[in-house]
C-alpha positions in Angstrom: 0.3 0.0 0.0 1.3 3.3 -1.1 1.5 6.0 1.8 -0.6 9.0 1.0 1.0 12.5 1.7 -0.4 14.2 5.1 -0.7 17.6 3.5 -1.7 18.4 -0.3 -0.3 22.1 -1.1 2.3 23.0 -3.2 4.7 25.2 -1.0 8.2 24.8 -0.8 9.5 25.5 2.8 13.2 24.9 1.8 15.7 27.4 3.3 15.8 30.7 1.3 12.6 30.0 -0.9 10.2 32.9 -1.0 12.3 35.5 0.6 12.4 37.5 -2.6 8.7 37.7 -2.7 8.3 38.8 0.6 10.8 41.5 0.1 9.2 42.8 -3.0 5.9 42.8 -1.1 7.5 44.9 1.7 8.9 47.7 -0.6 5.7 47.9 -2.4 3.9 48.3 0.8 6.2 51.2 1.9 5.9 52.9 -1.5 2.2 52.7 -1.3 2.4 54.0 2.2 4.7 56.8 1.2 2.2 57.6 -1.6 -0.6 57.7 0.7 1.0 59.9 3.1 2.1 62.2 0.3 -1.5 62.5 -1.0 -2.8 63.2 2.5 -0.3 65.9 3.2 -1.1 67.4 -0.1 -4.8 67.2 0.5 -4.3 68.5 4.1 -2.4 71.4 2.5 -4.8 72.3 -0.2 -7.4 72.4 2.5 -5.6 74.5 4.7 -4.9 77.0 1.7 -8.5 77.0 0.8 -9.6 77.9 4.4 -6.8 80.5 4.4 -8.1 81.9 1.2 -11.9 81.7 2.4 -10.5 83.6 5.8 -8.5 86.1 3.8 -11.6 86.8 1.6 -14.0 87.1 4.7 -11.6 89.6 6.3 -11.1 91.6 2.9 -14.8 91.8 2.7 -15.1 92.9 6.4 -12.4 95.5 5.8 -14.0 96.7 2.5 -17.4 97.0 4.4 -15.7 99.0 7.3 -13.9 101.3 4.6 -17.3 101.9 2.7 -19.3 102.9 6.0 -16.1 105.1 6.9 -16.5 106.9 3.5 -20.0 107.4 3.9 -19.6 109.0 7.4 -16.6 111.1 6.0 -18.8 112.3 3.0 -21.6 113.2 5.4 -19.0 115.1 7.7 -17.4 116.9 4.9 -21.0 117.6 3.4 -22.0 119.2 6.6 -18.5 120.9 7.1 -19.0 122.4 3.5 -22.7 123.8 4.5 -21.3 125.3 7.8 -18.4 126.9 5.8 -20.8 128.1 3.1 -23.0 129.5 5.8 -20.2 131.3 7.4 -18.8 132.6 4.2 -22.3 134.2 3.4 -22.5 135.7 6.9 -18.9 137.1 6.4 -19.8 138.6 2.7 -22.8 140.2 4.1 -21.1 141.8 7.1 -18.2 143.1 4.8 -20.9 144.5 2.5 -22.5 146.3 5.2 -19.0 147.5 6.5 -18.0 148.8 3.1 -21.3 150.4 1.8 -21.0 153.3 3.9 -17.5 154.1 3.1 -18.3 153.5 -0.8 -21.1 155.9 -0.6 -19.4 158.5 1.3 -16.7 158.4 -1.4 -19.0 158.1 -4.5 -22.4 159.4 -2.9 -23.8 160.0 -6.5 -22.6 156.8 -8.3 -25.6 154.7 -7.5 -28.3 157.6 -7.8 -26.8 158.4 -11.2 -27.0 154.7 -12.1 -30.6 154.4 -11.3 -31.5 157.7 -13.0 -29.7 156.8 -16.2 -31.9 153.8 -16.6 -35.1 155.6 -15.7 -34.5 158.4 -18.2 -33.7 156.0 -20.9 -37.1 154.4 -20.6 -38.7 157.6 -19.9 -37.3 159.6 -22.7 -40.6 161.1 -23.8 -42.1 161.7 -20.2 -43.1 165.2 -19.8 -41.6 165.7 -16.1 -39.3 163.7 -13.9 -38.4 164.7 -10.3 -35.4 163.2 -8.5 -35.1 163.7 -4.6 -31.8 163.2 -3.2 -30.2 164.2 0.3 -30.0 168.0 0.4 -26.1 168.0 0.8 -25.9 166.3 -2.5 -28.2 168.5 -4.4 -25.9 170.6 -6.4 -23.7 167.7 -7.3 -26.7 165.6 -8.3 -28.1 168.5 -10.3 -25.2 168.8 -12.4 -24.5 164.8 -12.8 -28.3 164.1 -13.6 -28.4 166.8 -16.2 -25.7 165.3 -18.0 -27.2 162.0 -18.0 -30.4 163.3 -19.2 -28.8 165.2 -22.3 -26.9 162.0 -23.2 -29.8 159.7 -22.8 -31.9 162.0 -25.1 -34.5 162.8 -22.3 -36.8 165.7 -23.6 -39.0 166.3 -20.5 -38.4 168.5 -17.5 -35.8 167.2 -15.0 -36.2 168.4 -11.4 -33.6 167.6 -8.7 -35.0 168.4 -5.1 -32.8 168.2 -2.0 -34.5 166.8 1.3 -32.9 165.9 4.6 -35.2 162.8 5.1 -33.5 161.2 2.2 -30.4 159.3 3.2 -27.0 160.1 1.3 -26.7 157.6 -1.6 -30.4 157.0 -1.6 -33.0 158.7 -3.9 -36.7 158.8 -5.1 -37.2 159.2 -8.9 -41.2 160.2 -9.6 -42.7 160.7 -12.9 -46.5 161.2 -14.0 -47.6 157.6 -13.5 -44.9 155.9 -11.3 -41.6 156.1 -9.5 -38.9 153.9 -8.0 -37.0 154.4 -4.6 -33.6 153.6 -3.9 -33.5 152.9 -0.1 -30.3 151.4 1.4 -31.6 150.7 4.7 -34.6 149.1 3.7 -32.9 147.1 1.0 -30.3 146.0 3.6 -32.9 144.8 6.0 -34.6 142.5 3.3 -31.3 141.2 2.3 -30.4 140.8 6.0 -33.4 138.8 6.6 -32.9 136.6 3.3 -29.3 136.0 4.7 -30.5 135.0 8.0 -33.1 132.5 6.6 -30.5 130.9 4.3 -27.9 130.6 6.8 -30.3 129.0 9.5 -31.4 126.7 6.8 -27.6 125.5 5.9 -26.7 125.1 9.5 -29.8 122.9 10.2 -28.9 120.8 7.3 -25.2 120.5 8.5 -26.4 119.9 12.1 -29.0 117.2 10.8 -26.4 115.4 8.7 -23.8 115.3 11.3 -25.9 114.4 13.9 -27.7 111.4 11.9 -24.4 109.9 11.2 
């Protein structure tokens, strides 16, 4: 009777056999592990870079928003300052004009009267009678100057210059048959002062409202 082998598999257990296969497997495993670690590292780096970019974008957006708000505040503040300076400039200009007017009138008391009369006499060339009332201290000077103007404008009627104490120097009243015109510096100054005061108050209210709202 023939003896049957106890184990039926084809494995050679002789010394040295199979060592090459085992060594190749370890090398391949190490390479695969190294490659996996590299992929994991690169994936982590990519994720970190993406997170850093997202954080940078978030911070940039927040910074831009703050800059935008700051610009809005600055614009409102500059607008309020502009209105304030404008109101102050108007006040200064009006105050300077009030100071200069008396000096200019004293230097050339007939200038404004002559300018007004010249316009009237041009339009009233055919009127039969025109009376001009000036301050009594300026009667002679006004008489000579207005007569020259009447001749130059072709006025054919009668020109009468009257000196009155009630008329302020530099002012005048020009009268004709169906009308008249008055130059009253005090009344004009009062009207201008009222308009300037309303304008300045409105601009300052706007400036205060804008600056306070922000």
